[in-house]
C-alpha atoms as one frame of an Amber mdcrd trajectory, in Angstrom:
protein
 116.068 133.061 101.877 118.698 134.676  99.665 116.178 137.005  97.929 114.872
 138.369 101.241 118.373 139.228 102.429 119.336 140.856  99.133 118.333 144.492
 100.103 120.568 144.300 103.227 123.752 144.011 101.122 125.748 147.246 101.221
 128.421 147.295  98.603 130.685 149.923 100.095 131.345 148.158 103.395 133.271
 144.902 103.353 132.358 144.130 107.005 128.675 144.158 106.237 129.263 141.981
 103.158 131.048 139.443 105.323 128.155 139.508 107.827 125.654 138.881 105.031
 127.672 135.908 103.804 127.907 134.563 107.340 124.129 134.751 107.690 123.631
 133.025 104.328 125.920 130.096 105.095 125.214 129.712 108.804 122.088 127.583
 108.542 123.627 125.432 105.842 126.755 124.869 107.874 124.717 123.749 110.893
 123.009 121.050 108.860 126.245 119.934 107.207 128.190 119.729 110.444 125.574
 117.490 112.039 125.901 115.011 109.190 129.654 115.313 108.739 130.223 114.539
 112.394 129.124 110.964 111.706 130.981 110.448 108.436 134.051 108.262 108.027
 137.463 109.821 107.689 137.747 108.756 104.039 134.906 111.157 103.094 135.715
 114.434 104.948 134.754 117.115 102.456 132.125 115.642 100.187 129.079 117.575
 101.468 130.914 120.789 102.326 132.352 121.298  98.930 129.185 120.639  96.976
 126.878 122.793  99.177 129.212 125.776  99.447 129.727 125.792  95.719 125.955
 126.042  95.276 125.755 128.952  97.734 128.655 130.690  96.012 126.887 130.509
  92.665 123.694 131.932  94.184 125.574 134.822  95.825 127.404 135.683  92.624
 124.105 135.599  90.759 122.646 138.156  93.224 125.710 140.318  92.948 125.521
 140.318  89.135 122.004 141.847  89.309 123.154 144.895  91.285 123.494 148.231
  89.451 126.926 148.738  87.930 127.543 152.010  89.785 127.258 150.315  93.147
 129.781 147.471  92.467 133.386 147.334  93.558 135.766 145.819  90.954 137.528
 143.479  93.382 134.450 142.294  95.275 133.869 139.211  93.124 137.379 137.856
  93.731 137.173 138.660  97.439 133.857 136.864  97.610 135.392 133.717  96.122
 138.345 133.860  98.501 135.998 134.293 101.442 133.940 131.254 100.501 137.066
 129.097 100.019 138.316 130.251 103.422 135.002 129.184 104.982 135.284 125.856
 103.248 138.781 125.119 104.568 138.111 126.327 108.086 134.875 124.398 108.417
 136.586 121.171 107.282 139.537 121.636 109.622 137.290 122.390 112.615 134.854
 119.554 111.971 133.958 118.063 115.379 133.718 114.372 116.162 130.892 112.849
 118.191 132.189 110.453 120.782 129.625 108.579 122.836 130.237 105.934 125.416
 127.998 103.438 123.681 129.499 103.961 120.157 133.283 103.789 119.674 134.701
 104.846 116.347 137.938 103.622 114.845 139.168 107.269 114.849 138.554 107.725
 118.615 142.268 108.279 119.332 142.312 111.402 117.175 142.578 114.569 119.272
 139.824 117.110 119.063 140.692 120.221 117.109 139.377 123.693 117.552 135.588
 123.759 117.520 133.612 126.413 115.750 130.826 128.460 117.298 128.097 126.114
 116.089 127.814 122.971 118.264 126.178 119.910 116.765 123.208 118.401 118.482
 123.615 114.814 119.726 122.524 112.072 117.352 121.084 108.700 118.286 122.766
 105.370 117.479 120.149 104.478 114.909 120.733 107.714 113.024 124.493 107.276
 113.159 124.244 103.779 111.725 121.931 104.953 108.979 124.194 107.819 107.947
 127.487 105.900 107.877 128.864 105.237 104.382 129.869 101.653 103.791 131.166
  99.904 100.702 129.235  96.706 100.178 130.652  94.152  97.704 128.164  91.894
  95.933 128.416  88.223  96.818 128.490  85.711  93.973 126.723  82.554  95.095
 126.554  79.565  92.740 123.015  78.163  92.720 121.935  74.648  91.930 118.925
  74.566  89.674 115.858  72.676  90.737 116.409  72.975  94.516 114.257  75.487
  96.384 113.835  76.225 100.064 111.007  77.918 101.874 109.110  80.749 100.227
 110.708  80.039  96.855 114.274  80.893  97.911 117.045  79.092  96.034 119.611
  77.138  98.022 123.363  77.682  97.786 125.262  75.358  95.359 128.046  72.993
  96.323 130.956  74.086  94.060 131.955  76.238  91.125 132.921  74.684  87.770
 136.334  75.173  86.139 134.860  76.213  82.764 131.890  78.507  82.282 128.559
  77.064  81.185 128.915  78.379  77.611 132.384  76.893  77.209 131.225  73.553
  78.609 128.398  73.387  76.080 130.844  74.061  73.229 133.243  71.407  74.524
 130.444  68.824  74.714 129.333  69.623  71.167 132.875  69.399  69.769 133.520
  66.183  71.704 130.599  64.478  69.976 131.800  65.738  66.585 135.235  64.239
  67.266 133.560  60.941  68.158 131.624  61.057  64.878 134.839  61.573  62.878
 136.512  58.722  64.773 133.619  56.359  63.994 133.709  57.444  60.355 137.389
  56.527  60.024 136.687  52.957  61.117 134.303  52.394  58.214 135.846  51.288
  54.899 135.452  53.566  51.861 134.173  56.440  53.990 134.127  60.010  52.697
 135.892  62.545  54.909 135.074  66.252  54.895 138.240  68.269  55.544 136.148
  71.207  56.782 135.457  69.205  59.960 139.157  69.164  60.816 138.871  72.711
  62.133 136.473  71.425  64.797 139.213  69.154  66.132 141.560  72.126  66.481
 138.864  74.157  68.296 138.234  71.263  70.685 141.924  71.084  71.599 142.153
  74.881  71.959 139.459  74.771  74.660 141.103  71.884  76.530 144.727  72.986
  76.173 144.907  74.862  79.484 147.550  74.880  82.192 145.525  73.072  84.876
 148.409  73.077  87.394 147.157  71.228  90.510 143.460  71.155  89.553 141.724
  67.777  89.643 141.290  66.823  85.999 139.026  63.913  86.883 136.626  66.382
  88.510 136.816  68.663  85.460 136.013  65.773  83.101 132.998  64.880  85.246
 131.827  68.489  85.160 132.096  68.459  81.370 129.930  65.313  81.309 131.844
  63.713  78.424 133.077  60.140  77.989 136.694  60.302  76.788 137.249  56.672
  75.843 139.672  55.320  73.281 139.832  51.942  71.552 143.418  50.716  71.300
 143.702  48.682  68.057 146.986  47.074  69.165 145.836  45.810  72.564 142.239
  45.500  71.274 140.577  47.005  74.325 138.935  50.243  75.405 140.897  52.711
  77.537 139.292  55.251  79.879 141.061  58.624  79.683 141.473  60.609  82.922
 144.134  63.095  81.798 143.026  65.959  79.547 146.455  66.130  77.877 146.025
  62.511  76.776 142.574  63.414  75.449 144.256  66.071  73.276 146.779  63.446
  72.119 143.874  61.175  71.135 142.325  63.956  69.040 145.559  64.603  67.138
 146.004  60.860  66.600 142.577  60.795  64.931 143.555  63.830  62.856 146.751
  62.080  61.714 144.821  58.993  60.592 142.401  61.178  58.636 145.212  63.014
  56.832 146.854  59.669  56.019 143.699  58.405  54.288 143.370  61.651  52.345
 147.009  61.413  51.220 146.444  57.868  49.945 143.424  59.075  47.979 145.425
  61.866  46.325 148.326  59.529  45.559 146.103  57.001  43.786 144.780  59.862
  41.628 148.376  61.012  40.842 147.808  64.327  42.617 151.248  64.301  44.222
 151.241  67.911  45.459 148.131  67.440  47.599 149.351  64.004  48.664 152.608
  65.472  49.995 150.752  68.350  51.673 148.368  65.925  53.415 151.256  63.751
  54.545 153.014  66.816  55.998 149.900  67.555  58.072 149.769  63.879  59.044
 153.342  64.039  60.356 152.560  67.262  62.227 149.465  65.699  63.819 151.364
  62.638  65.079 154.227  64.818  66.332 151.765  67.058  68.241 150.072  63.973
  69.685 153.489  62.781  70.896 154.064  66.112  72.654 150.685  65.948  74.429
 151.202  62.305  75.372 154.562  63.162  76.935 152.920  66.062  78.843 150.326
  63.889  80.611 151.034  63.153  84.274 147.856  61.563  85.697 147.076  58.695
  83.319 148.214  55.294  84.533 146.819  53.129  81.723 147.911  54.631  78.375
 147.820  51.557  76.171 150.137  50.943  73.224 149.090  53.414  70.527 149.024
  56.682  72.491 152.490  56.392  74.020 154.885  59.187  73.112 157.390  56.730
  71.594 154.812  55.108  69.289 153.484  58.481  68.134 157.020  59.730  67.478
 157.687  56.660  65.315 154.395  57.259  63.482 155.542  60.787  62.655 158.875
  59.494  61.312 157.161  56.828  59.204 154.911  59.432  57.604 158.001  61.492
  56.727 159.404  58.448  54.909 156.135  57.979  53.003 156.118  61.665  52.022
 159.729  61.334  50.833 158.738  58.419  48.572 155.859  60.454  47.124 158.215
  63.381  46.460 160.597  61.024  44.612 157.732  59.917  42.357 156.771  63.533
  41.718 160.269  64.733  40.692 161.570  61.566  39.051 162.537  63.486  35.885
 165.041  65.688  37.725 167.954  63.299  38.289 169.983  65.612  40.522 167.027
  66.376  42.822 165.957  62.726  42.876 169.472  61.651  43.863 169.366  64.081
  46.810 165.929  62.751  47.794 167.185  59.154  47.773 170.056  60.243  49.995
 167.526  61.928  52.323 165.379  58.779  52.281 168.385  56.745  53.422 168.965
  59.262  56.242 165.317  58.976  57.353 165.492  55.177  57.344 168.696  55.306
  59.352 166.954  57.593  61.872 163.999  55.201  62.119 166.415  52.297  62.562
 167.703  53.872  65.783 164.252  54.917  67.052 162.291  51.721  66.535 162.947
  48.202  67.719 162.653  45.721  64.854 162.672  41.969  64.587 166.014  40.493
  63.486 164.738  39.907  59.940 163.199  43.388  59.698 166.397  44.960  60.983
 168.413  43.225  58.268 165.942  44.413  55.631 166.222  48.006  56.896 170.005
  47.855  56.604 169.705  46.516  53.061 167.269  49.299  52.095 169.579  51.981
  53.524 172.442  50.681  51.361 170.155  50.426  48.330 168.917  54.024  48.624
 172.464  55.338  49.086 173.569  53.445  45.976 170.549  54.768  44.097 171.520
  58.333  45.048 175.093  57.897  43.762 173.879  56.147  40.595 171.364  58.879
  39.691 173.847  61.676  40.360 176.430  60.041  38.077 173.739  59.509  35.450
 172.712  63.164  35.687 176.338  64.262  35.260 176.669  62.116  32.134 173.514
  63.624  30.623 174.653  67.147  31.505 178.087  66.524  29.924 176.333  65.648
  26.701 174.528  69.021  26.943 177.785  71.035  27.061 177.864  71.145  30.890
 181.275  69.568  31.411 181.816  67.415  34.519 184.981  65.634  35.518 185.079
  62.016  34.295 186.910  60.940  37.431 184.079  62.272  39.622 181.506  60.397
  37.540 183.474  57.144  37.707 183.959  57.493  41.463 180.224  57.961  41.980
 179.540  54.860  39.885 182.055  52.901  41.956 180.433  54.109  45.171 176.996
  53.153  43.813 178.150  49.626  42.961 179.727  49.336  46.412 176.333  50.010
  48.018 174.481  47.786  45.524 176.760  44.821  46.155 176.423  45.165  49.944
 172.603  45.171  49.827 172.628  42.363  47.247 174.567  40.147  49.639 172.048
  40.841  52.417 169.030  40.012  50.240 170.573  36.832  48.855 171.264  35.707
  52.400 167.633  36.359  53.319 166.368  34.346  50.360 168.288  31.312  51.618
 166.077  31.391  54.740 162.707  31.614  52.996 160.904  29.800  55.772 161.183
  32.799  58.088 159.989  35.381  55.519 156.392  35.870  54.271 155.663  35.287
  50.599 154.915  38.923  49.752 158.268  40.049  51.188 160.087  37.373  49.184
 158.604  38.732  45.951 159.577  42.262  46.960 163.182  41.188  47.653 163.395
  39.495  44.254 162.250  42.697  42.559 164.933  44.637  44.416 167.594  42.134
  43.324 166.539  42.454  39.697 166.806  46.246  39.847 170.193  46.069  41.609
 171.698  43.704  39.015 170.580  45.960  36.157 172.136  49.046  37.741 175.424
  47.251  38.522 175.710  46.210  34.878 174.820  49.755  33.734 177.627  51.318
  35.783 180.271  48.817  34.526 183.121  49.869  36.824 185.542  48.010  39.037
 184.574  46.901  42.512 186.101  48.842  45.400 186.459  48.058  49.088 185.293
  50.094  52.093 188.589  51.990  52.543 188.308  53.504  49.052 184.527  53.982
  49.300 184.886  56.127  52.439 186.944  58.655  50.467 184.144  59.220  47.923
 181.485  61.661  49.106 177.782  60.770  48.886 175.229  63.189  47.375 173.848
  65.826  49.711 170.564  64.662  51.311 167.298  66.531  50.782 164.268  65.790
  53.000 160.766  66.886  51.973 159.350  67.230  55.508 161.465  68.884  58.214
 161.509  67.310  61.647 159.685  68.480  64.787 156.792  70.195  62.986 153.668
  70.461  65.165 150.352  72.309  65.267 150.713  73.493  68.874 152.396  72.719
  72.181 150.787  71.606  75.457 150.512  74.536  77.858 151.006  72.326  80.897
 154.695  71.877  80.064 155.344  75.454  81.146 154.082  74.577  84.632 156.102
  71.360  84.754 159.401  73.011  83.780 159.054  76.274  85.705 162.133  76.080
  87.930 163.570  79.002  89.928 166.377  80.869  88.241 168.693  80.247  91.176
 168.396  76.484  90.702 169.187  76.754  86.997 172.162  79.024  87.660 173.530
  76.590  90.239 173.228  73.673  87.829 174.941  75.696  85.119 177.853  76.614
  87.398 178.184  73.000  88.574 178.432  71.889  84.964 181.027  74.550  84.108
 183.151  73.779  87.174 182.881  70.023  86.851 186.083  68.119  86.197 184.389
  65.525  84.008 184.773  66.352  80.327 183.294  64.719  77.260 185.423  62.921
  74.687 184.298  64.091  71.261 187.272  62.413  69.516 185.870  58.909  69.553
 187.003  56.230  67.129 184.090  56.677  64.715 184.363  60.466  64.555 188.134
  60.270  64.020 187.645  57.838  61.172 185.094  60.172  59.593 187.526  63.083
  59.880 190.283  60.995  58.322 188.031  60.020  55.407 187.019  63.654  54.845
 190.637  64.840  54.809 191.491  62.027  52.397 188.783  63.256  49.992 190.160
  66.793  50.296 193.702  65.645  49.410 192.304  63.727  46.445 190.543  66.848
  45.132 193.727  68.915  45.612 195.663  66.382  43.537 193.035  66.623  40.755
 193.317  70.430  40.756 197.112  70.165  40.455 196.907  67.665  37.586 194.454
  69.919  35.707 196.766  72.904  36.174 194.356  74.894  38.340 196.963  75.385
  41.114 200.757  75.636  40.962 203.363  73.425  42.618 203.900  75.687  45.622
 200.201  75.850  46.494 199.827  72.102  46.015 202.810  71.387  48.278 201.523
  73.732  50.983 198.038  72.225  51.049 199.309  68.662  50.801 201.621  69.102
  53.793 198.860  70.789  55.796 196.315  67.996  55.363 198.901  65.205  55.549
 199.911  66.496  58.984 196.268  66.329  60.105 195.988  62.722  58.934 199.113
  61.793  60.908 197.641  63.429  64.045 194.372  61.539  63.634 196.207  58.236
  63.184 198.163  58.874  66.379 194.917  59.547  68.286 193.379  56.374  66.885
 196.342  54.286  67.954 196.245  55.879  71.416 192.533  55.118  71.798 193.176
  51.551  70.704 195.883  51.142  73.351 193.589  52.594  76.064 190.806  50.256
  75.041 193.043  47.166  75.146 194.511  48.151  78.497
């Protein structure tokens, strides 16, 4: 069509050029307007723009073939402007078909100016076929094995929480965990530490914030049997909370690390034994966190409770501390700090765990023994260092020996009292107590210092404690705790303001804390007196410091007497 009309183009007359362009685009516009009349409002210029651009390119191609002497310089730009003007005007004047049978959602829009070309009416079927609709695909879960008529699959009942691939991995890892658990029950079994990573992967899949989802339904979808044999209650427990299932896995991991640590310790590989015991403590601590996070399990048993797992973690820290003492027994200063840390761990366990009356007395005796051992080894290390030109004060050494004998005598009295009631103590514990008494008597004779009472012993400072395994180490945290503790900020702010504005105040100056402060100030005054006697400070400085700390002691004594009066009243 364009090639036939090419000879009619006269370059010198712009009116004729416009007429030629009108003729070229007229037929195309008629076709476009018929279709565009049925389009939705969201697609107003899709066909216009594409078709007119094609016609513009064809016209410019014809114009480029004309001889150069017959061209006007500005015709090409005018041609582009003319086409753009046609584009805008045709879009603005696009008519809308309104039929009585078909009502559009843009029917309220007023008709704008119509152009000279009127669209022919279109049937309903054609309108429906030309409308543009966005169709979203429907995802329909299908149950395998059920077919309707003509081979069509029927719609499934529900959608699973995990995908099929994840569920297969969880089932595989669940059976591997069961295999490791069965292996630990066998005596003299060999454990591959490479399988421990499978336990971590299993927990990583299950450690999800389930919020209000039915975990019983999820466990049935997974098609696993999370059962646990409680060795204390000697029965099998069915697990219906996924957080408790994670706690069970970490409990198994802790038992495995404990066996590996015992193996390394028997072979005198203390470094690996301590490292395994650290992982054992972390596993039990993580199991305690997951056990505390469960909310749907009614029957937990005795072993998987958060309190029991917390105590297990503390007991493994004590075992690791004993192994570290064996490893560094040559370093007297470090060993003394470790004995002091061991006493602190036992004291912590004493408050966490409920013991029988006899066990509680034995724990108290061991705490005193380890404290005395710490003072004894530190004094012994100072004596050896003084022989090697590292001068220590003789008074400090003697005071540590006195403090050590004070602890040794107190634990000796407890053990002798226990031996008088041999009927209530097993035979193996009696032999252990006798060994302790033999060691205590030898160390008391080695120190060879006078016996002091509790008032003097409180003024002598114990060695600084050192603990091999820090507390609250864990592999991971349960993600459900974030959902359980997600309170609105306004509630937290209100609670904070209520606490700040409350009239009730705590009483930090209790009797025990005041006595500890008094003992600490007494040790400070004693050290100041030693500095003055050695000539390290002058009289004025000594007098100033002595008056300062003496005033504090008087204030503490007044508070103690006041608390005593309030208590009696």
